[in-house]
C-alpha positions in Angstrom: -96.5 -83.1 -16.6 -98.6 -80.0 -16.7 -97.2 -78.8 -13.4 -93.7 -79.4 -14.6 -94.3 -77.3 -17.8 -95.9 -74.5 -15.7 -92.9 -74.5 -13.4 -90.5 -74.4 -16.4 -92.4 -71.4 -17.9 -92.4 -69.6 -14.6 -88.6 -70.1 -14.3 -88.1 -68.7 -17.8 -90.2 -65.6 -17.0 -88.3 -65.1 -13.8 -84.9 -65.3 -15.6 -86.0 -62.9 -18.2 -87.3 -60.5 -15.5 -83.9 -60.7 -13.7 -82.0 -60.0 -16.9 -84.2 -57.0 -17.7 -83.7 -55.7 -14.2 -79.9 -55.7 -14.7 -80.0 -54.2 -18.2 -79.2 -57.4 -20.2 -82.4 -58.0 -22.2 -82.0 -60.2 -25.4 -82.7 -58.2 -28.5 -82.7 -59.0 -32.2 -82.2 -55.4 -33.2 -78.9 -54.3 -34.7 -78.8 -51.1 -32.6 -78.7 -50.4 -28.9 -81.9 -51.6 -27.2 -84.8 -49.2 -26.8 -86.4 -50.3 -23.6 -90.2 -49.4 -23.7 -91.6 -46.9 -21.2 -95.3 -46.9 -21.3 -95.6 -44.2 -18.7 -94.3 -41.6 -21.1 -95.9 -40.7 -24.5 -95.0 -37.7 -26.6 -96.8 -36.2 -29.6 -94.7 -37.1 -32.6 -94.5 -33.8 -34.6 -94.0 -31.4 -31.6 -91.4 -33.7 -30.2 -89.7 -34.1 -33.6 -89.5 -30.3 -34.1 -88.4 -29.8 -30.5 -85.6 -32.4 -31.0 -84.5 -30.7 -34.3 -84.5 -27.3 -32.5 -82.3 -28.8 -29.7 -79.8 -30.5 -32.1 -79.8 -27.4 -34.4 -79.1 -25.3 -31.3 -76.0 -27.4 -30.6 -74.3 -25.7 -33.5 -75.3 -22.3 -32.2 -73.9 -23.1 -28.7 -70.6 -24.5 -30.2 -70.3 -21.3 -32.4 -70.6 -19.2 -29.2 -68.3 -21.3 -26.9 -65.7 -22.9 -29.1 -63.7 -19.7 -29.9 -63.5 -19.0 -26.2 -62.8 -22.4 -24.6 -61.3 -24.1 -27.6 -62.7 -27.3 -29.1 -61.1 -29.8 -26.6 -62.1 -28.1 -23.4 -65.6 -27.3 -24.7 -66.3 -30.9 -25.6 -64.7 -32.3 -22.4 -67.1 -30.2 -20.4 -70.0 -31.0 -22.7 -69.7 -34.8 -22.5 -68.8 -34.9 -18.8 -71.9 -32.8 -17.8 -74.1 -34.8 -20.2 -72.9 -38.1 -18.8 -73.3 -37.0 -15.2 -76.8 -35.7 -15.8 -77.9 -39.1 -17.2 -76.2 -41.2 -14.4 -79.1 -40.7 -11.8 -81.6 -41.9 -14.4 -79.4 -44.9 -15.2 -79.3 -45.7 -11.5 -83.1 -45.3 -11.2 -83.5 -47.9 -14.0 -81.0 -50.2 -12.2 -78.8 -50.4 -15.3 -75.5 -49.4 -13.7 -74.4 -53.0 -13.8 -74.8 -52.9 -17.6 -72.6 -49.8 -17.7 -69.9 -51.5 -15.7 -70.1 -54.7 -17.8 -69.6 -52.9 -21.1 -67.2 -50.1 -20.1 -64.4 -51.1 -22.5 -66.7 -51.2 -25.5 -68.4 -48.0 -24.4 -65.0 -46.3 -24.2 -64.3 -47.1 -27.8 -67.7 -46.0 -29.1 -67.4 -42.9 -26.9 -64.2 -42.0 -28.8 -65.8 -42.6 -32.2 -69.3 -41.3 -31.5 -68.6 -38.3 -29.2 -65.0 -37.3 -28.4 -63.7 -37.3 -31.9 -66.7 -36.0 -33.9 -67.8 -33.5 -31.3 -64.2 -32.0 -31.2 -63.9 -31.9 -34.9 -67.3 -30.1 -35.2 -66.3 -27.7 -32.5 -63.1 -26.9 -34.4 -65.2 -26.2 -37.5 -67.5 -24.0 -35.4 -64.6 -21.7 -34.7 -64.3 -20.7 -38.3 -67.7 -21.5 -39.9 -71.2 -20.4 -39.3 -73.6 -22.6 -37.3 -75.6 -23.2 -40.4 -72.6 -24.2 -42.5 -71.3 -26.6 -39.8 -74.7 -28.2 -39.5 -74.9 -28.8 -43.3 -71.6 -30.6 -43.2 -72.8 -32.7 -40.3 -75.8 -33.7 -42.3 -73.6 -35.7 -44.7 -73.5 -38.7 -42.3 -76.0 -40.8 -44.4 -74.1 -40.1 -47.6 -70.8 -41.3 -46.0 -72.7 -44.2 -44.5 -73.8 -45.4 -48.0 -70.3 -44.9 -49.4 -68.3 -46.5 -46.6 -70.9 -49.3 -46.3 -70.1 -50.1 -50.0 -66.4 -49.7 -49.8 -65.6 -51.1 -46.4 -68.5 -53.3 -45.3 -69.5 -54.8 -48.7 -73.0 -53.4 -48.4 -75.0 -53.0 -51.6 -75.0 -49.6 -53.3 -78.0 -49.4 -55.7 -78.6 -46.6 -58.2 -80.6 -44.5 -55.8 -78.0 -44.6 -53.1 -75.2 -44.1 -55.6 -77.0 -41.0 -56.9 -77.4 -39.8 -53.3 -73.7 -40.0 -52.8 -73.0 -38.1 -56.0 -75.5 -35.3 -55.1 -74.1 -35.1 -51.6 -70.5 -34.6 -52.7 -71.7 -32.1 -55.4 -73.4 -30.1 -52.6 -70.1 -30.1 -50.7 -68.2 -28.9 -53.8 -70.8 -26.0 -54.1 -70.2 -25.1 -50.5 -66.4 -25.2 -50.7 -65.8 -23.8 -54.1 -68.1 -20.7 -54.0 -66.8 -17.4 -52.6 -68.3 -16.3 -49.3 -68.1 -12.7 -48.1 -65.3 -12.0 -50.6 -63.3 -15.1 -50.0 -63.3 -18.9 -50.3 -64.1 -20.9 -47.1 -61.1 -22.3 -45.3 -60.6 -26.0 -46.3 -59.4 -27.4 -42.9 -62.7 -26.6 -41.0 -64.6 -28.0 -43.9 -62.5 -31.2 -43.8 -62.9 -31.6 -40.0 -66.7 -31.2 -40.4 -66.8 -34.0 -43.0 -64.4 -36.1 -40.9 -66.8 -35.9 -38.0 -69.5 -37.4 -40.3 -67.1 -40.2 -41.2 -66.4 -40.9 -37.5 -70.2 -41.2 -36.8 -70.4 -43.8 -39.6 -67.7 -46.0 -38.1 -69.2 -45.5 -34.6 -72.5 -46.8 -35.8 -71.0 -49.8 -37.5 -69.0 -50.6 -34.4 -72.1 -50.3 -32.2 -74.1 -52.5 -34.6 -71.5 -55.3 -34.3 -70.5 -55.1 -30.7 -73.2 -53.4 -28.6 -76.5 -54.8 -30.0 -77.8 -55.8 -26.6 -76.8 -52.7 -24.6 -79.8 -50.6 -23.5 -80.0 -47.2 -25.2 -79.6 -45.2 -22.0 -76.5 -47.2 -21.1 -75.1 -46.6 -24.6 -75.6 -42.9 -24.4 -74.4 -42.4 -20.8 -71.4 -44.7 -21.3 -70.3 -43.1 -24.5 -70.5 -39.6 -23.0 -68.5 -40.6 -20.0 -66.1 -42.6 -22.1 -65.5 -39.6 -24.3 -64.8 -37.5 -21.2 -62.1 -40.0 -20.0 -60.6 -40.1 -23.5 -60.3 -36.3 -23.8 -58.9 -35.8 -20.3 -55.2 -36.4 -21.2 -55.4 -33.8 -24.0 -56.6 -30.9 -21.7 -53.1 -29.6 -20.7 -52.0 -29.4 -24.3 -55.1 -27.3 -25.5 -55.7 -24.6 -22.9 -58.7 -22.3 -23.4 -57.8 -19.2 -25.4 -59.9 -17.0 -23.1 -61.8 -17.0 -19.8 -65.5 -17.6 -20.4 -68.1 -15.0 -19.6 -71.7 -15.8 -18.5 -72.9 -16.1 -22.1 -70.3 -18.8 -22.9 -71.0 -20.6 -19.6 -74.7 -20.6 -20.4 -74.0 -21.9 -23.9 -71.9 -24.7 -22.5 -74.6 -25.9 -20.1 -77.3 -25.6 -22.7 -75.1 -27.7 -25.1 -74.5 -30.4 -22.5 -77.9 -30.6 -20.8 -80.4 -29.6 -23.6 -78.6 -30.5 -26.8 -77.1 -33.7 -25.5 -78.7 -35.3 -22.4 -82.3 -34.1 -23.1 -82.1 -34.5 -26.9 -80.9 -38.1 -26.6 -83.7 -39.0 -24.2 -86.3 -37.5 -26.6 -84.6 -39.2 -29.6 -84.8 -42.7 -28.0 -88.3 -42.1 -26.7 -89.4 -41.3 -30.3 -87.8 -44.4 -31.6 -89.6 -46.5 -29.0 -93.0 -45.0 -30.0 -92.8 -44.5 -33.8 -89.8 -46.4 -34.9 -86.4 -45.3 -36.4 -87.5 -44.5 -39.9 -89.9 -41.7 -38.9 -87.6 -40.5 -36.1 -84.7 -40.1 -38.5 -86.6 -37.5 -40.5 -85.1 -35.1 -37.9 -82.0 -35.2 -40.1 -83.7 -32.9 -42.6 -84.8 -30.4 -39.9 -81.5 -29.9 -38.0 -79.8 -27.7 -40.6 -83.0 -25.6 -40.9 -83.0 -24.8 -37.2 -79.2 -24.3 -37.0 -79.5 -21.7 -39.8 -82.5 -20.2 -38.1 -80.8 -19.9 -34.7 -77.6 -18.5 -36.3 -79.6 -15.8 -38.2 -81.8 -14.8 -35.3 -79.2 -14.8 -32.5 -75.8 -14.3 -34.2 -76.8 -12.3 -37.3 -75.5 -15.0 -39.7 -76.7 -14.8 -43.3 -77.9 -17.6 -45.5 -76.0 -17.3 -48.8 -77.1 -18.6 -52.2 -74.3 -21.2 -52.2 -75.3 -22.4 -48.7 -78.9 -22.8 -49.9 -78.0 -24.6 -53.1 -75.3 -26.8 -51.5 -77.6 -27.6 -48.5 -80.4 -28.6 -50.8 -78.2 -30.9 -52.8 -76.8 -32.5 -49.7 -80.2 -33.1 -48.2 -81.5 -34.6 -51.5 -78.4 -36.8 -51.4 -79.2 -37.7 -47.8 -82.8 -38.7 -48.7 -81.6 -40.9 -51.5 -78.8 -42.4 -49.5 -81.2 -43.1 -46.6 -83.6 -44.9 -48.9 -86.2 -44.7 -46.0 -85.8 -41.0 -45.5 -89.0 -40.1 -47.4 -90.8 -42.9 -45.6 -90.0 -41.1 -42.4 -91.3 -37.8 -43.8 -94.6 -39.2 -45.0 -95.4 -41.3 -42.0 -95.1 -44.8 -43.4 -94.3 -47.5 -40.9 -90.6 -48.5 -40.9 -89.7 -51.6 -42.8 -88.5 -54.5 -40.6 
């Protein structure tokens, strides 16, 4: 009897090991799996600020490259390079089979989580400053609370409702206040907000259909899926100009640093400290985007940007509910 039980347990362990080797580990999380890697440990605050600097830098790089290459070509190159950079790591972890097994779903999430929002933000970057575009991008948690209530029947308590109101009040301040003698163009504002909405639907799609997909498979597959989705559009949106070395450098930095490397750091932080503390990066990204824009492009921080940005980030904190828990280092609730 004891021998039979031992053989049974050994068989279960062997099956679990085989599943893990091929990237199909069972998980109860409602997000893509974060496979632990005990060989790598990063200090939390330096890594968090470095991640915010990378993602804040993405708005700088788009501001430099989007007017030259156009939004569609810029994002096609970005996601293609980012996906190809991550492929060798995926092969090293023996997770290519998971990528092949979920390619249809990853195509869908690649459209919602990369191709569409990246292109919309790149369009905004043609007309708006890096700091302004990053503030619009920071509205994702506000739209998540609103869409969760209206579409997915999720509860909206007073705190989250107040967060939604504050967030939209911040957008009104940004849009309705004159900047440099004129009002900001409405279409780039709208595309920046539409990108935030797309991220919300992508997150809900992933939560429902891609729970058991490892994080690296999710990121690599979504970037490559986005590249495939954008490919048919390239002939219809040719680059306005030929890129110089500054633009080429910005594109590679956007793809390798602000996409591939940033996602690796992001998921490593989630593995080590949990999602609540990691998501405090949301509050730092606009700060770095404004900083890079001011230092490298001579952009100015207007009073309306400051006031609107503060209102939006307060709304994000309330809509997140766990935003301040991330800031003050409490463990994430489970």
